[in-house]
N, C-alpha and C positions, 0 to 999 in steps of 0.2 A: 814350602814348595806346593804348587797346585797339582791336584790329581791329573793324571794323563790318561787319555783314552787310547786303547790299543785293541787290536784284534784278539779275540779270545783264543786260548790254546787249550789243549787237552788237560794240562795241569790245573786249569781253572775249574774243571768239572765239579769237584766236591763243594767248593764254596758257592758256585753259581746254582748248583742243584739245591743246596741248603737254603739259599735266598729264595729260590722259586718255591720250595716246600713251605717256607714261612709265609709267603704272600698268598699261596694257595689256601692255606689254613685260615688266613685273614679274609679271604674272598676278594682280594684286590687284583689278582691275575688269573688267567685261565691256564690249564696245563700246557706246558711247552717242553719238548724234549731238547736237551742241550746238544747242539751240533756246533762245534767251535766256529766253523765258517759262517754261521748265521748269527753270531753274537759279537758284541764288543763289550769290553769291560773298562771300567774306570779304575785305575790303579793308583795307589798311594805311593809315597816316596820310596818305601821299601818293597814295592811290588804287590802289596796286599790288595785284594779285590774290594773296592768300595761301592761298586754298583755295576749294573749290567743293563743291556737292552738287546733285543733280538730283531731280526729283519726277515720279512717275508714279502716277496713280490706278488702283488695282486693283479698287475697288468702293466702294459706299457706306461712308464712314467710314474706309476703308483706303487709305493712301498709302505708296508705296515711296519711301524716301529712298535714292537711289543715287549712284554716282559720287562718293562722299565722298573727297575728296583734299585733303591739306595740301601746300602748295608746299615746306615744310621740315618733314618729319616729326620728331617727338620733342620739339617745343617747346610742345605744348598747342594747336596750331592745329587738329588733327583734332577734338579735343573741342569747340573753339569752333565749328567747322563743324557738328558734330552738334547742339549746343545751339541754334544758329541755325535749323537745319533743323527741329528739333522745334517750335520757336516758330512757324515758318511753318505747319507742319501744324496745330498747335493754333489758330492765327489763322484758318485756313480752316474751322474747325468740325469737323475730323475727330478721331476718338478713338484711332486705331490707326496707328502708323508701323511699317513693316516694312523690313528690309534683307536683301538676298542678298549674302553676303560670303565671301571667302576668309580673312578674319581675324576670326572670331567672338569671340575673346577681347577684342579692342578694344571691340566693341559691348557685350559682357557687362559689362565694367567700367563702362559708362555707363548700365546699367540695363536693357538689352535682354535678353530671355529667348529662348534657342534652343528651337525647336520641332522635333519629330521628323518633319517633312515639308518638302517644297520643291516649287515648281512644276516644276522640271526633272524631278523624279522622276515626277510625274504625267504630264508630256509623254512620258516614256519608257514610260508605262503600268505603272509599278511600283505595288504596292498602296498606296492612299491611307491615310493615318493620320487618325483622327478628331481634330480639333483642339479640340473642346469649345466652339467658337464658330462658329455658322452663317455669320455674315457673313465671317469670316476664311476659313473653309473654301471658301465660294463664290469669294472673291477670289483664293485660291490657284489654284483650278481655272480661272478666267478668265485669269489670268496664264499658266498652263500652255498654254492653247489659243492665246491671242493673241500671245504672245511666245516662250516657250521652245520650242514645237513647231517654229518656223521658224528658231531660232537655229543658226548654223553651229557653235557650241560645245556643242550639246546632248549629244552622245555622251560628251564628257569632263567635263561640268560636275559639280562637287562643292560648289558654293556652299552655305553654310549659311543657313537662314532664321531670322531673329531678329525678335522682336516687342517693341514698346514701347507700353504702354497709357498714353495721355495722361490726366492727371487731369481729372476733370469740373470744368468751370468754372461756378460759381454765377452765374446770371443775376440782374440786379437785379430787385427786385419791381416790378410794374406797379401804379400807384395807380389 
């Protein structure tokens, strides 16, 4: 049976926090507080948590998919977590998913495109790069002000920013 994505619940806290702690120690994710409404989990046949992802709105139409973690890397669970996360972003009516990551190659293989800017760079007041998309440019600036500027990891942050454009969904015709 294939793992199933579901909304996180309070009972998932211990395992999700353990996954986050493991990846924090490895340097692959930034700190993230577990708030069930902001997470999804990938669950196995008996309900065990096999992976997770978090969500944070950066602006209209732009949602960060963060804290992407597979309990057992290398078996396709990470891809399944990302696919479930993108489905949730699309279901919310948003058209752009972004990730900040220390492993850009993984996300590139899943169709994300690396962009030459990042909110941490703007928070450090490095020159901003025109992204060619006004909504994304505004969203990156908001993330820089609201999150990155106060992050204790700002001085050493080198996370790459990648973008995934969700396909437009045709709405049924109204009679």
